[in-house]
N, C-alpha and C positions, 0 to 999 in steps of 0.2 A: 432273616426277619421276614415277616409277612405284613403286607399292606392289605387291609380288607376293602371290599368294594364300596362299603357305605362311606360317603364323604365325611360324615361327622366322626366316625370311628377313625378314619384315616387322619383327620386333623388332630384328634387326641393322640393317636399313635405317634405321628411325626412330631407333635409338640413335646411328647415325653422324650423321644430320642434327642430332640433339640436340646432339652434341658440337661440330659445325661451327658451329652457330648460337650457341654459348655460352649455352645455355639455363640454366646454373646461375646466371646473372645476370639473365636475362629469360625467365621460363617461357613455353612455347608449347604450344598445343594443335595436334596434327597429326591432321587428320581425313581418313580415307581412305574414300571412298564407292564401293562397287561399283555401277557403272551397271546391271548386270544384275539385281541384287536389292535395290538401295537400302539395303544393310546398311551400318552405320557402324562403323568401327574407330577408336578413340581411343587415342592414345599420348602420354604425357608423360614426359619424362626417360628415354625408352627403357624404361619400366617396364611395368606390366601392360597387357594389352589386354583389353577388357571383353566379357563376355557371349557369346552364341551366335555373334557375328559372326566369331570366330576359331576356332570348333570344327571348321569344314570349310574346304576349299579353296574360294576363290571361283572363278567360272567363267572370269573373264578379268582381266587387270590393271586396276587402278583408279587414277584420278587422285588425287593428294594435294593438299589445300589446307592451307597452314600459316598459322595465325592467331595472331599475337602478342597474348597477353592478360596484362597485369600481374596477379600473384597473390601478393602479400606475398613470402614467401621460400620458397614451396613450390608444387608443382603437383600437382593431383589429377585423377584420371580423371573425366571428365564423362560420366555415363551417363543416357540419356534413357529415359522410360517408353514402351514400345511402344504401349500403349493410352492414351496421354496425352489425346488428344482425347475419347475416350469417358468417361474419368474426369472431365475438366473439365466435360463436358456434364451428367453425372449426379450428381456428388458434391461439386463445389466449391460452397461456401456462405459467407455472411457470418457464420455461427456455426460457428467451427472450433476452439474451445479443445479441447485434448486432449493426447494422448501425445507429440506432437512437442516441446512445451516440457519435459516430464518427461525426454525422451530426451537433452536438452542440459544439464539442470540440474546434473549431476555435474561438468560442465566449467567451471562458473562460477567467478569469482574469489571471494575470501573475503568481501568486502563489496560485493556487486553493487548497482548503481543502476538504477532504472527511471525513464524519463521517459514519462508517460502523457498524450498530447495528445488531447483530446476524451474526458476521463475519465468523463463522465456520472456514474453513481452509484458508480464505483470498483471494480467486480468484478475487472477485470484486475489491479489493484494488490493486491487481497486474495489472489488466487492466487499472484502473485509473492512477496509477503511471507510467505505460508504456506510457500513453498519456502526462502526466504532470510532469514528472521528467526526469532526465538524465539516469534513469535505463534502462538496456538492458535485464532485466529479463522478460520473457514471461511465458505463462501458462505451457509450456513444461519444462522449467527450474525450475519452482516452484514445479511441480510434482516430478521432479528428487530429489529435496531437501526433499520433504515430504517422499519419498521412503527411502532415506538415514536415516531420523529420525525414521521411522517405523522399519527399521532394527536395529537401535541403541537401541530402547526400546523394541523390540520384539513384535510389535503390528500388528497382522494380519488384524484386523479391519481397521486400518489406511491405510494399503496397499490396501485393497478393495475400499476404498473411496478416494484414493490419487488423482484421476482425477477430483474430484468435483462431486456433485450431478447431475449437468447438463453437465458433461463431458467438463468442461471449459478448461481443459488442452489441448484439441484438437482444440479449437477455433482459429480463425485467430488472429495474433498479431497486435494490434492497432499501428498506426503510432504515432510518437512523435510530439506534438504541441508546447509545451513549457516546461520549467523546473521550479523547485521551488515548486512543489506540495508535499503535505504531507497528511497522512491518520491517523485517529484515530479509533481504533477497540474496540468495546464493545461486549464481548462474555460471555454468561451465564455460560458456562461450563469451569471449572478450567483446565481440561485436554486440551481442545482446546486453551485456553489462553496460556498455556505452549508451545504448538505446534507453535502458532503464534509468540511468542517471539523468539523461536529458529529459525524460518524461516526468521524473520526480521533481526536477527543478522547474520545469515549465508549468506544472499543475500545482506545485506546493504540497503534494502529498508527503506525509512523514515516512518516507521509505529510505532505508539505508542499504546501499548495494555494496556487498563485500566481494573482494577479489579472491574468492575461495571456492573450492569444490568440496562437497560433503562426501564422506566415505566411512569405512569401518575403522580407520586409524588416521592419525595425523601424519603428514609427510608432504610429498609432492607427486605430481603426475603429469602425463601428457594428454592434453585435451584435443580431440579431433574436431575441428570446426564444422558447424552446420551453416546453412544459408541463413541470413538475418530473418528472425521471426519464426524459423522452422524448428521443430523438435527433432532430435535424432543425433545430437553430438554424443561422443563416447569418451571415456577416460581410461587411461592405462596407468596404473600406479607404478611409480619408480621405486624399487627397493634398493637399488645400487646407487649410492650418492654420486658416483663418477659418471653415470649415464646421463645423456641429454636427449631432448626431444628431437624428432626428425623434422626439421623445418621444411624439407622438400615436399612433405605430405601435409603441409599446413597445420602441423601439430604445434600447440602452444603449451608452454610449461605453466602450471598452475599449482599453487599450494593447496593441500587438502586438509580438512579438519573433520573431527567428529562433532556431532550435535552436542555431546557432553562438554567438549572443550570450548565450543562456540558459546554456549550458555555461561560457562564459567568465566571466560574472558570478557563477555559483555555484562557480567554480573546480573544475569536474568534469573530470577528465582521461580518464575511461573510463566508458562507459555499457554496461551488460549488455543492456538491452532498451529500445529506443525503440518504443513502441506508438502508432500514429496511427489515429484513427477520427474524421475531421472531415467526414463527409458530402459527399465529393466534392472537398474541398480538399487531400487527402493529397499530391498531386503538388506543390502549391505549398508545403506545409510542408517537403517534402523539398528543394525548391530553397533553402530557408533553412538547410539542413544540409550544404551542399556542402563546406565546409572540414572539418567533422567526418567526413564520409564519405571525403573524399580522404585524411585522416590515419588513417582506420580507427579512430576513437575509439569507434565503436558496434559492438558484437558482433552484435546481432540487431536488424534493422529489420523491423517488422511494420506493414502498412498495409492499408487496405480499398480495393478497386478496384470501380468500378461505372459505369453509364452516365452518371452525373453528371460523370465525368471528360470524357466526350466532349462534354457540353454546355459545358464550360470549355475545349474544344479541346485536351485532354490525352489522350495515348495511353500504353498500357503498353509498347509495343515500344521506343520511344526511351529510356524510363526504365530498362528492364531492361538495355538495351545500355550506357547510361552507368554503371549500377551494376556491371555485369560488368567494364567497363574500370577501375573503381575497386577491383576485387577481390571484389565481392559476387556470390554465386550466389543466385538467387531461386527460390522454390518455391511452387506452389499448395498451400493447406491445405484438406484435404477434411473432410467430415463424418466423425466417428468412428463406427465400427460395433462396438459392444461395447468391447473393449479395444484394437481395432486402428484405426489411423489412417494413411492413406497420404498422402505428400506427393509432388507431381508437379513435377519440374524444368521450369523454363520459360526459363532463360537460354541465350544463345548458340545452339548448334546444336540445342538442344531447343525453341527458339521455333517456334511455328506461328501463321500469320495468324489462325486461328480462335480464338486465345486472347484476341482483343479482344472479350470477351463484354460483354453489357449488364446482367447482374444482379450483385448483391452477391457479392463473393468476397474472401477474405483471402489475402495473400501475405506470406511471410517470406523475408528475405534475410540471409545470413551470409557472413563473410569468413574467419574462423578455420579453419585446415585441419581440425582435429578436428570442428568443427561441421559443416563442409561434408561430411565423410566420413559422419557420422551421418545427415544428411538425405538424401544420395544413396542410403543404404542402406534408406530407408523407402519408396521408391516401388515 
């Protein structure tokens, strides 16, 4: 097929292809790349064409590649950041809380649910419940309670980490959007689970702490403890029922669950935010959420990517490809500068081989049309 340089002709052409392919039942991305300038033109449902790519005539006809991508019941324009590689190299970080979550908050359901896997000392849940419950607890108040508990148990380590690994206690307080939100915490380390239960009881936040670790299958494992409040614990799955954990190395036995099993047991039909921070095990945790992802039960999936994935022979490229096939568009989350935070699309045609970075970085993936539209507008 040929896409002509004139934008009107291109619209008519892509609209005709749209009709012939029956896109109303199976949405498609139609990508037209000009070989002379490498500019990308995206069309879906014969609707808008994005950005500077259609403001001028292209120098010569360009080949069209039609990629069928399931996308719920709607199709949206996929727009990539021209300076994506530069942004990823300079601004992507493992500490990326900011305006991206606030920008989506007004779209949440009336009683949103958060599943926080690798909850540590719980700051992600504090922000979530500040937005979606009647709680007045903010990061500063949460830290104050952590300090009280650290004094009570005589833990210097907990005092050192009381503000959170990313200094979350100093972050801005999110505004409240609605009430009725709840959170479920899965934390590998028994000491951190004890801390979370104390904090939840002391502050009254609707947090349920589960004595479970998340993974690719149900079973049990050995958890290597970290210092209170520190990230860095690890899990070894036990396949042999006769094997036991090595107590001499401070290993604790813990039951493991998949996200799918957890949601089924808790009878949760929809999750607003699944937050995963498991020190390199994130891809394995997502393997245990296949059914929920396929059924799009989860609106926002947030996880941490790092070189630890590569040590476990996991890569980001096949994961983002699978998520896109399931209807989820993924974005790099950058450091916030003042009140501004950019997110960088990384799915589909926006993928670059240089995105397989080795440092800590956070990624958010969404499937809902309104959520996707907001995040594409933030790059």
